[in-house]
N, C-alpha and C positions, 0 to 999 in steps of 0.2 A: 504494500500500500504506500500511500504518500504521507510523509511526516513533516511537521513544521517544527523548527528548532531556532532558538535565539542564541547567538554566539557572541561572547564578549571577550575582546582581546585587549590586554593591558601590558604596557612596558614600564610601568611605574609612574610615568608622568601623564601620558595620553591613554585614553580609553576609547575603544571603538566597539559599538554594538551593532550587530546586523542580524537579520533573520534569514534562515536558510531552509529550503525545501529539499527533502531527501526522498528519493524513490527507492523502495526496498522490495526485493522478491519478484519483480516483474521484468519482462524484457523491455528495454527502452524503445521508445517510439521509432519506427522505421527499421526494426530488426526482424529477420526471419525467425520462425519458431517451427520446429519439425516434430511431427508425431510419427512414430515408426510402428508398423504392425507386420506380423508374419503370418502367412497362411500356407498350409495348416500349421497349427502350433505343435501338433505331434502326428506322426503317421506310422502305421505298421504295414510292412510289405512282406510278400512271400519270399522265400529263400531264392527262388529262380529269378527274381526281379533284378535287372541290371542297372536301371537308372531311376532316379526320383527327382521331382522338381518342387521347389518352394518359391513363393512369391513374397517379395518385400514391398510393402506399400508405404510411400513417404507422402505425408500431407503437410503442406506449409500453411499454418494457421496465423503466421505473423503478417505484418504489413509491409514486407520488403521481399524481393526476390532472393532465393537461396541459390547462390552461384557456385558451380563446381562442387557439389556435395558428393563425397566418396562413400560408396556402399561396398563393403568387403565381406565375403563369406569365409568363415574359418571353421574347420572341422579337423578331427584327427586324420592325418595323412595316411595312416596305416589302414583305416577303415573306409574313408570316402575321398574322392577326387572331384574337384570342381571342374565342370566341363566349360571350356572357354576361359575368359578372364576371371580371376578371383575377385578383382576390384573393378567397379564400374563407376563412372562419373555422371552425375545428373544435374540439370538446372531445373529448379522448381519455382514457378511463378507464385506470387503472393495469392493465397487462397486456392492454389492448384494442387494437383496430386499426381504422383508418378509411381508406376509399378515396375519393379525390376525382377525378372525371373532368373533364378539360378538353378541349373541342373547339376546333379551329382551322380557320379558313377560309383556304384556300390562294389566294394572290393570283398574278397573272400573272408577277410579277417572280421568283417562286420556281421557275419551270419551268427544269429543267436544272441546278439548284443544290442544294447541301446546306445546310440551315439548322439551327443549334443552338438548342434550346429549353431554357431554364433554369427550374427549379422551385425557388423559394426558400422555405424554411420557417423562420419566426421567431416569437418571442413565447412565451407560455405557460410561462415559467420555463426554457426550453431555449435552448442556444446556436444561433445562425443556421447553417443547413445548406443546401447546394445539391445538387440532383440534376439531371443533364443527359440529354437525349435528342436524337437527330439525325433529321431528316426529309430524305429525298432525293426530289425530284420528277423523274421521267424526262423526257427531251426530247420 
């Protein structure tokens, strides 16, 4: 919220009083603000399945364009491999939304296990955010 404060500065002889307004906890005007969502949150696939896809949706609720936002997919290399580029760059208009699809190749080591996939969103004047999804491969 917005807070009003009165500040008095003194050097022994002169005294200056001034009122100051402080903005706390909200994004400053003209800043992008991203909401990150992953679909599906968790997925169970059969043993024979070779590939699986996840969608990351970025929604800019701020009042400025989010320029060159980096979306990276991270998972255990032994179990999953990202098909294509592991990191992708997006520009998102104010009030706009972008969907990035990541496909993963399922490796033999993933069979019978749960694997956590992290999607890290950074850059573009927004704070770093992480969204997670879980993949379970049946025995």
